[in-house]
C-alpha positions as CSV (number, residue, x, y, z in Angstrom):
1,M,61.2,-42.2,120.8
2,V,63.0,-39.7,118.6
3,A,61.7,-39.0,115.1
4,P,64.3,-39.5,112.4
5,S,65.8,-36.3,111.0
6,V,64.8,-35.2,107.6
7,P,67.3,-33.1,105.6
8,A,66.1,-29.6,105.0
9,H,66.3,-28.1,101.6
10,S,67.5,-24.5,101.4
11,S,66.0,-23.7,98.0
12,F,63.4,-24.7,95.5
13,E,62.0,-23.6,92.2
14,T,58.3,-23.0,91.4
15,D,56.3,-21.2,88.8
16,A,55.1,-17.8,89.7
17,R,52.9,-15.1,88.3
18,P,52.2,-11.5,89.3
19,L,49.4,-11.0,91.7
20,P,47.2,-9.2,89.2
21,A,47.4,-12.3,87.0
22,L,46.1,-14.5,89.9
23,L,43.1,-12.3,90.9
24,T,40.0,-11.2,89.1
25,G,39.6,-7.4,88.4
26,H,37.1,-7.1,91.3
27,E,39.3,-9.1,93.7
28,L,42.2,-6.7,93.0
29,T,40.1,-3.5,93.2
30,D,38.1,-4.6,96.3
31,A,40.9,-6.0,98.4
32,R,41.5,-4.1,101.6
33,I,44.6,-6.0,102.8
34,I,47.1,-7.8,100.6
35,K,49.7,-9.8,102.4
36,M,52.6,-11.2,100.3
37,D,55.0,-13.7,101.8
38,V,57.2,-14.7,99.0
39,E,60.4,-15.8,100.7
40,G,62.9,-13.7,98.8
41,G,60.8,-12.8,95.9
42,E,59.6,-9.4,97.2
43,A,61.4,-7.4,94.5
44,A,59.7,-9.4,91.7
45,A,56.3,-9.3,93.5
46,I,56.4,-5.6,94.0
47,T,57.5,-5.1,90.4
48,G,54.6,-7.3,89.2
49,L,52.1,-5.2,91.2
50,A,53.6,-1.8,90.5
51,S,51.7,-1.0,87.3
52,H,48.4,-2.0,89.0
53,L,48.7,0.0,92.2
54,H,46.4,2.7,90.8
55,R,43.7,0.0,90.6
56,L,43.8,-0.8,94.4
57,H,41.1,0.3,96.8
58,P,41.9,3.8,98.1
59,A,42.2,2.3,101.7
60,A,44.2,-0.8,100.6
61,E,47.0,-1.9,103.0
62,L,49.9,-4.0,101.8
63,A,51.9,-6.2,104.2
64,I,55.2,-7.2,102.5
65,E,58.2,-8.4,104.5
66,V,61.4,-6.8,103.0
67,S,64.8,-7.9,104.1
68,P,67.5,-5.4,103.2
69,R,70.2,-8.1,103.5
70,L,68.5,-10.4,101.1
71,L,67.7,-7.6,98.6
72,R,71.3,-6.6,98.6
73,K,72.3,-10.2,97.8
74,Q,69.9,-10.1,94.9
75,G,71.3,-6.8,93.6
76,H,68.5,-4.7,94.8
77,S,68.1,-1.9,97.3
78,V,65.2,-1.3,99.7
79,D,64.8,2.2,98.3
80,G,64.6,1.0,94.8
81,V,62.2,-1.9,95.5
82,L,59.9,0.3,97.6
83,Q,59.9,3.3,95.3
84,P,56.7,2.3,93.4
85,L,54.9,1.9,96.6
86,L,56.1,5.2,98.1
87,A,55.2,7.0,94.8
88,R,51.6,5.8,95.3
89,G,51.4,7.0,98.9
90,F,52.1,3.8,100.8
91,H,54.2,4.1,104.0
92,P,56.8,1.6,105.2
93,Y,56.7,0.4,108.8
94,L,59.2,-1.5,110.9
95,L,57.7,-4.4,112.7
96,A,59.9,-5.9,115.4
97,N,60.5,-9.6,115.0
98,D,63.7,-11.4,115.9
99,Y,62.5,-14.7,114.5
100,R,63.6,-16.6,117.5
101,A,61.1,-19.0,119.1
102,R,62.1,-18.0,122.6
103,G,61.3,-14.3,121.8
104,Y,57.6,-14.9,121.0
105,P,56.3,-15.3,124.6
106,G,57.6,-11.8,125.5
107,V,56.3,-10.2,122.4
108,L,52.9,-11.7,123.0
109,Q,52.9,-10.3,126.5
110,R,54.3,-6.9,125.5
111,P,53.8,-6.4,121.8
112,R,55.6,-3.4,120.3
113,P,53.7,-1.2,118.0
114,P,54.8,-0.7,114.4
115,V,57.1,2.2,113.8
116,R,56.5,4.3,110.7
117,L,59.7,4.9,108.8
118,H,60.3,8.1,107.0
119,R,62.9,6.5,104.8
120,P,63.0,2.8,104.0
């Protein structure tokens, strides 16, 4: 039996707030790893966090997926979006991911290490 297909929606709207507005002061200052997956809202998310970067734990790590193509479509550049993070000493890395399901078995067997970028 084949399940009926459900049309996919390519966009939606939701309310959003900057990360510091969602966390208590201690949650923000004590966090060691912050992962943001905001599906195209990276520029706004980083902008919302920028003035609070000095409050983060000295060893905090940020995991934020940035798509140069999507940023360009939104009128942003990777350099411009990442500038607040670079100014605070964060370093960008390239994580290999082709987003194809058939690529995952090979990646799991032979994972590629992140590559530190010297320019975004």
